[in-house]
N, C-alpha and C positions, 0 to 999 in steps of 0.2 A: 504493500500500500504506500510505501514511501515515495515512489515516483509520481503518485497521483495526489500527493499532499496539497500542492498548489491548486490543482483542478478541483479538489473537494472543499477547499477552504471557503468558509462562509455559507455553505449549502446545508440545507436540512438533510437528515439522514436518507429520506426517500429519494432525494435528488443526487446523492453521491454515487460514485462507482464503488461497489462494495465487494468484499471477498466472495469468491466463487462466481462472480459475474463473468461472462464471456465478452471479449472485445476483439476487434480487428486491429492489427498494427502493421504499418508499412514503413519502408525505409527509403529515405530520399536519395536520389541519385546525385552524384557530384555536380555542382552548379545548378541543382534543381530546387533549391530552397526558394520560398517566396521572397520577393523583394522586401528588404528591411528585417527579415528574420535572422536571429542569431543561430548559426548552424550548430553550435554547441549546446543550445538550450531550445531545441525544437524537435518534437516527435509527434507524429500524427496517429491518433487512434479513432475508432468509430464503433458504434454498436455492432454486435455480431450479426453478420449476414452471410448466409451460405451460398447465395447466388452471385458469382463473380461478375456477372453482366451488370450488376447494379453498383459495383464499387466506385466506378468513375463518376457516377451521378450523385453519390452520397456527399454529405457535408462532413468533413473530417475535423476533429478537434485537436488543437495543439495542447498537449497535456501540460505544458509549462505556462500556458496563458491563464491569467487570473479571471479574464472575462470570457472564457470559452470561445476564443477566436477560432473561426471555422474556415476551412479551405476545401476547394475541389482538388482532385488529383488527376494526373495524366501519366500514361506510360509511353506516350508517343511524342509529346512536345519536346522541343529542343532544350528548354530551360524553364524555370519557374517564373511566375508573374506575381502581381500583388495579391491575387486571390486564388492562385493555383500552385501546387507543388508538382514537380516532375519526380515521380517515384520509380523505384526499380520494379521491373517485371521479373517473372521467373526466368525468362530468357536472359535478362541482364545479369542476374545472379550466376547463371550457368556460364555465361561468357567471361565474367570476372574470375570465376573459379578456374577456367581453362588457362587463363593468362596471368594468374596471380603469381608474384615472385615467391620463391621458397627460401626464406632468409636463413634457414638452418642448414642449407646445402650449398655446395660449391660446384662450379662447372668443371670441365676437363682441365682448365688451366689453374684451378684453385681459387678463382675469383667468386664472389657471391653471386648466386643465381639471380637473373633478371626475368622480366616478363616473357621474353622471347628465347630464353635458354632452352636448348634441346640436347639430348644425348644422356649418357650415364652420369648421374649426379653422385657426389660424394659428400661426406660430412665435413663441415668447416671446423678448423682448429681454432679454439678460443683461449684467451688468457684472462683470468679473473684479476681485476685490479682493485676491487672493492666490493662492499656489500651494502645493500639498501633493504631495510626490513619493512615489509608491508603487512597489513592485516589480511585476514582471511577473505576480504572483499575481492581478492584476486580471482575467486572462483566465478566472477562475472566477466572475465576477460572475453569470453566468446560473445557475450551480449554487446560488448564494446565494438568488437570486430564486425558484428552483424549490423551495427547501427542502432540497436535497441537502447543503448546508453550513449547518448551523443558525446559526452565529455568524459575522458578518463579520470578527471578530477572528482567525478561523482562516484568513482569506484575505489580508488586507492586511498588507503590510510597509511602514511609513512611514519614509522617510529624511529626517532633519532636516539642513538645510544652513544653518549659521550666517550665511553670506553672503547668504542669502535670507530671513532671519528677519524677520517682519513688524514686530516691535518696532524693530529696528535700521534697516530700510530704509524704513519708511513712517511709523510712529507717532512715533518720537523726533524725526525732522527737523521734523515739523509742530508738535510740542510746543515745540521750541526756537525756531521762527519765529513762532508765533502769539502774540498779546498775552497776557500773564499774566492780566490781568483777565478776558479771554474764557474762558480755561481755568478760572479759579476760579468764574466764574458758571455754567459748564456742568457742572462736576464736583463743586462744593461742597468742593473741596480748599483747604487753607490756602495762603497765598502761600509760606510756608517749604517746604511739601511740594512744590509745583510747582517752585520754584527748585532744590530738591535734585535732582529728576529731571532738570531741564534741565542742571544743572552736572555731575552725576555720570554721567549717561547710562545708569545701570544700571536694570533693570526694578524697579519698586516692588512692594509686596505685591499679591496677586491682585486685591483690590477696586479699588485705585487704577489698576492696570494695565488692568482692564476699562473703567473710566470714561474713562481717557485714550485707549484704543483707540476707543471709541465717539465721543469728541470728535473725534479725528483724522479718522475717516471722514466725520463730519458736516461738519467744516471743509473737507475736500477737496471734498466734493460742492457745498458753497456756493460755493467758489472757482471751480469749473467752471461752475456755473449762473449765477454772478454775472458 
């Protein structure tokens, strides 16, 4: 019921979408959103109707709209308009599946697969350089990919653990152990700025932190390969 909270807000119980009701849901095609709509906060639903011939004539509700804003849908228009959304047909979904990139696999040369990659695929080699802890909401990732949840921010809950902070556990130890001259040459930071970071241990401003993080990763990679 959480995704329908805005839609149900202010309505009496008999007017709300309730548990165990049936609804129709469609997914908007790329560039198919109505003019002025926020692609990350837009999702059309409609009362359950078994006859697909009636779907394009129905008035669909944006579940994120507080005033039950309604739109028509089309599976043949080139793009959306002020009152209509261009949604995906079953044919669109099948075509997207045929040409979707497989990011977990590599082509014959070892490069990541693209939409037009053909031939025998292989697994990509990965290197883990950090951890991000998220909540169990990740079990809705398929809904995000299908368009049922327009924004990934509606799904992820990130938990920051200071004991696993990349700056404290990885970057700062390398900055303290690497030669100051090497850090200065790679980041263009002054000796004073580098020494301040090494001595105080606190994270510098965003630009220097980004430069030092890139240096630490490159330094670690060189140490492993060297």
